C-alpha positions in Angstrom: -34.8 97.4 -110.0 -32.5 97.8 -108.0 -32.9 97.4 -103.9 -31.2 98.4 -101.1 -32.3 96.5 -98.0 -31.3 98.1 -94.3 -31.6 95.8 -92.4 -30.9 92.3 -94.2 -30.0 89.8 -91.5 -33.5 90.0 -89.7 -36.5 88.1 -90.7 -38.8 90.5 -92.8 -35.2 91.8 -94.3 -34.1 88.6 -94.9 -37.2 87.3 -96.5 -37.8 90.4 -99.0 -33.5 89.7 -99.9 -34.4 85.6 -100.6 -37.1 86.6 -102.7 -35.8 89.6 -104.7 -32.9 88.6 -105.5 -34.9 85.3 -107.1 -36.6 87.9 -109.7 -35.1 88.2 -112.8 -33.8 91.7 -113.5 -33.3 92.9 -109.9 -30.6 93.8 -108.0 -30.9 93.7 -104.2 -28.2 94.6 -101.9 -28.7 94.1 -98.1 -27.3 95.3 -95.5 -25.7 94.2 -91.8 -25.1 96.6 -88.8 -24.3 94.3 -86.0 -24.5 90.7 -87.5 -22.3 90.2 -90.0 -23.1 88.1 -92.7 -21.6 86.8 -96.0 -23.0 88.3 -99.0 -24.2 91.5 -97.3 -22.9 94.8 -96.7 -22.0 97.0 -93.5 -23.7 100.0 -93.0 -24.6 102.3 -89.4 -28.0 102.7 -90.3 -27.6 105.5 -87.3 -25.2 107.1 -89.7 -27.8 109.4 -92.1 -24.1 110.3 -94.3 -23.4 106.4 -94.8 -27.0 105.9 -95.6 -27.0 108.7 -98.0 -23.6 107.5 -99.8 -24.8 103.7 -100.3 -27.5 105.2 -102.0 -25.9 106.9 -104.7 -23.2 104.4 -104.4 -26.2 101.7 -105.2 -27.9 103.9 -107.7 -31.0 102.4 -105.7 -34.2 102.6 -107.2 -35.8 101.9 -104.0 -34.8 101.4 -100.3 -36.4 99.5 -98.1 -35.7 99.7 -94.3 -35.8 96.5 -92.4 -33.9 97.5 -89.3 -35.9 98.0 -85.9 -35.6 96.7 -82.8 -38.9 94.7 -82.3 -38.3 93.4 -78.3 -41.2 95.4 -76.9 -40.3 94.5 -73.4 -37.1 95.3 -73.4 -38.1 98.9 -75.5 -40.2 99.7 -72.7 -37.7 99.3 -70.0 -35.3 101.0 -72.7 -37.3 103.7 -73.9 -34.1 106.3 -74.8 -31.8 103.7 -75.6 -34.5 101.9 -78.4 -35.5 105.1 -79.7 -32.2 105.6 -82.0 -33.1 102.7 -84.2 -36.5 103.3 -83.9 -37.3 106.2 -84.4 -34.4 108.2 -85.5 -32.8 105.9 -87.9 -36.4 105.6 -89.9 -36.4 108.9 -90.2 -33.5 110.0 -91.2 -33.4 107.2 -93.9 -36.9 108.7 -95.0 -34.9 112.3 -95.5 -31.7 110.8 -97.1 -34.2 108.4 -100.0 -36.3 111.5 -100.6 -33.5 113.8 -101.3 -31.9 110.7 -103.8 -35.9 110.9 -105.7 -36.5 107.5 -104.6 -39.1 106.0 -102.7 -38.7 104.4 -99.2 -40.3 101.1 -97.2 -40.4 101.0 -93.7 -42.5 97.5 -91.7 -44.5 98.7 -88.5 -46.9 97.2 -86.2 -50.5 96.4 -85.4 -49.1 97.9 -81.7 -49.8 101.1 -82.6 -53.9 100.3 -81.9 -54.9 99.9 -77.7 -56.5 96.6 -79.2 -60.2 98.0 -77.8 -62.0 98.4 -81.2 -60.5 95.2 -83.0 -60.4 95.1 -87.1 -58.8 98.2 -87.6 -58.5 99.5 -91.0 -55.8 102.1 -92.4 -57.8 105.0 -91.4 -58.6 104.2 -88.1 -57.3 106.4 -84.9 -54.2 105.3 -83.2 -53.9 104.6 -79.7 -50.6 102.7 -78.7 -50.2 101.1 -75.5 -46.5 100.7 -74.8 -43.4 102.5 -75.6 -43.0 100.0 -79.2 -45.8 101.5 -80.1 -45.6 105.1 -79.6 -41.9 104.6 -80.8 -43.4 103.1 -84.2 -46.4 105.6 -84.7 -43.4 108.7 -84.3 -41.4 107.2 -86.4 -44.5 106.8 -89.0 -45.3 110.7 -89.1 -41.8 111.8 -89.2 -41.8 109.6 -92.1 -44.6 110.6 -93.9 -43.4 114.3 -93.5 -39.8 113.4 -94.6 -40.7 111.7 -97.7 -43.4 111.8 -100.5 -42.6 108.6 -101.9 -42.8 106.4 -99.2 -44.8 103.2 -98.1 -45.7 101.6 -94.4 -46.5 98.3 -94.1 -47.9 97.6 -90.6 -47.1 93.9 -90.2 -48.6 91.7 -87.3 -46.4 88.8 -85.4 -44.4 88.3 -88.6 -43.0 84.7 -88.5 -40.2 82.5 -91.0 -37.2 81.1 -91.3 -34.4 83.2 -89.6 -31.2 82.7 -87.7 -31.7 84.2 -84.6 -34.9 81.7 -84.3 -36.6 84.7 -82.1 -40.0 84.4 -84.2 -43.2 82.9 -82.5 -43.2 79.8 -84.5 -39.8 78.9 -84.0 -39.8 79.2 -80.3 -42.8 77.2 -79.8 -40.9 74.6 -82.1 -37.4 74.7 -80.2 -39.1 74.7 -76.9 -41.1 71.6 -77.4 -38.2 69.6 -79.0 -36.0 70.4 -75.8 -38.6 69.2 -73.8 -39.9 72.6 -72.6 -43.4 73.7 -72.2 -44.7 76.5 -74.3 -47.6 79.0 -72.6 -49.5 80.8 -74.8 -52.4 83.6 -74.1 -55.7 82.5 -75.3 -57.0 86.4 -74.8 -54.5 88.0 -77.9 -56.1 87.8 -81.1 -53.8 89.1 -83.9 -53.2 88.3 -87.5 -49.9 86.2 -87.7 -48.1 87.1 -90.6 -45.6 85.0 -92.9 -42.7 86.7 -93.4 -42.2 85.4 -97.2 -45.9 86.7 -98.1 -44.6 90.5 -98.0 -42.1 90.0 -101.0 -44.4 89.7 -103.9 -47.2 91.9 -102.3 -44.4 94.9 -102.0 -43.5 94.4 -105.1 -47.0 94.9 -106.3 -47.7 97.8 -104.2 -44.0 99.3 -105.3 -45.1 98.6 -109.1 -48.5 100.5 -108.3 -46.4 103.4 -107.0 -49.0 102.9 -103.6 -47.6 105.3 -100.9 -48.4 105.5 -98.0 -49.9 103.1 -95.0 -51.3 99.9 -96.3 -52.2 96.9 -93.3 -50.4 93.5 -94.7 -51.4 90.8 -92.6 -52.0 87.1 -92.7 -55.5 86.1 -93.4 -56.3 84.7 -90.4 -57.4 86.0 -87.3 -56.4 83.7 -84.1 -55.6 83.6 -80.7 -51.6 82.9 -79.3 -52.7 79.7 -78.2 -54.7 79.0 -81.2 -51.6 79.7 -83.5 -49.2 77.6 -81.1 -51.3 74.3 -81.3 -51.3 75.2 -85.2 -47.3 75.4 -85.0 -46.8 72.2 -83.2 -49.6 70.7 -85.2 -47.6 71.3 -88.3 -44.0 70.5 -87.5 -45.9 66.9 -86.0 -45.1 68.1 -82.7 -47.2 67.5 -79.4 -50.0 70.6 -79.0 -50.4 69.1 -75.3 -47.0 70.7 -74.4 -48.9 74.1 -74.7 -50.6 75.6 -71.5 -53.6 78.0 -72.2 -53.2 81.0 -70.1 -54.3 84.5 -70.0 -52.1 87.8 -71.0 -52.0 89.0 -67.3 -50.2 85.4 -66.7 -47.7 87.0 -68.5 -46.2 89.9 -66.0 -44.8 91.3 -69.1 -43.2 94.8 -68.0 -45.5 96.6 -71.2 -49.0 96.6 -71.8 -50.1 94.7 -75.5 -53.3 95.2 -77.0 -55.9 91.7 -77.0 -57.4 92.5 -80.0 -55.4 93.9 -82.6 -56.9 92.5 -85.9 -56.4 94.4 -89.3 -57.5 94.4 -92.2 -56.0 94.9 -95.0 -58.7 96.4 -97.1 -56.5 99.2 -99.0 -54.6 96.0 -100.3 -57.3 94.4 -102.0 -58.6 97.0 -103.5 -55.7 98.2 -104.7 -53.2 95.7 -105.3 -55.4 92.6 -105.5 -53.1 90.5 -103.2 -54.0 88.9 -100.1 -51.3 87.5 -97.6 -51.7 83.7 -96.6 -54.0 81.8 -94.2 -52.5 79.7 -91.3 -52.5 76.4 -92.5 -50.7 77.4 -95.7 -48.0 79.7 -94.6 -47.3 76.6 -91.8 -47.6 74.1 -94.3 -45.3 76.4 -96.9 -42.5 76.8 -93.9 -42.4 73.1 -92.9 -41.6 72.4 -96.8 -39.2 74.9 -97.2 -37.2 74.1 -93.8 -33.3 75.4 -94.9 -31.0 72.1 -95.3 -28.7 73.2 -92.0 -31.4 74.7 -90.6 -29.5 76.6 -87.2 -29.7 74.1 -83.7 -32.5 74.7 -81.1 -31.9 77.6 -78.9 -34.7 77.6 -76.5 -34.7 80.7 -74.3 
């Protein structure tokens, strides 16, 4: 399999790159746009012509679009600035892949739902509460119209090792290690998703040629607070450093769904795959810590 991963410097793209490059018979090219990284290729995903050229040059058999701006509050206050990477670029990549006759994969979000129903399936009505969710939903629809062979994976609260240390688990670990307290909401419930789990699941979906939308989230539902406590304990840190709050206490720029749990019905029915629960994933993450993990950079 020859795969092109656009945005391989991020959490999800990096996890795919690592796992797929280790697979016998797989040739995987990863790209960067703003973060120069050894072993990856420069590619401006906002340049549709450059994307098409890269697909053709590498004779890609699948294109994965992992690049995005996932900062929900920044998207809320900078909708025009983030529209390019979150809406226009994914649709352009879908068109380029479709023109080349290859399937294309995108990663989307539980934030396309408003959280009022909970336990959402793939066919439940969407109703995003914020700009980020609306951008993701618009891109989903644009991709479906542009490419017949497309896979959209809706994920939730992705975590794992990444150089930028931006995901929730690494933020909890870094803050507590530096003596800072952590505030985590007790009323936000979701399915945290371990990024390395996505690589084998996606490979199975591609092998089965299962096009369309899948919910691919971690097995366990958890509040942000309970997940923070579990992360602290997994890394041998004091959970008493975590303060329970409610979402409204954060006074965030963007509204967020309180209960955005997703059911992975289609994944189980078609691929007979499930993603790990919290304890198994955190245990694996702790055991697989990089030898030279980046130093803590609390924010």
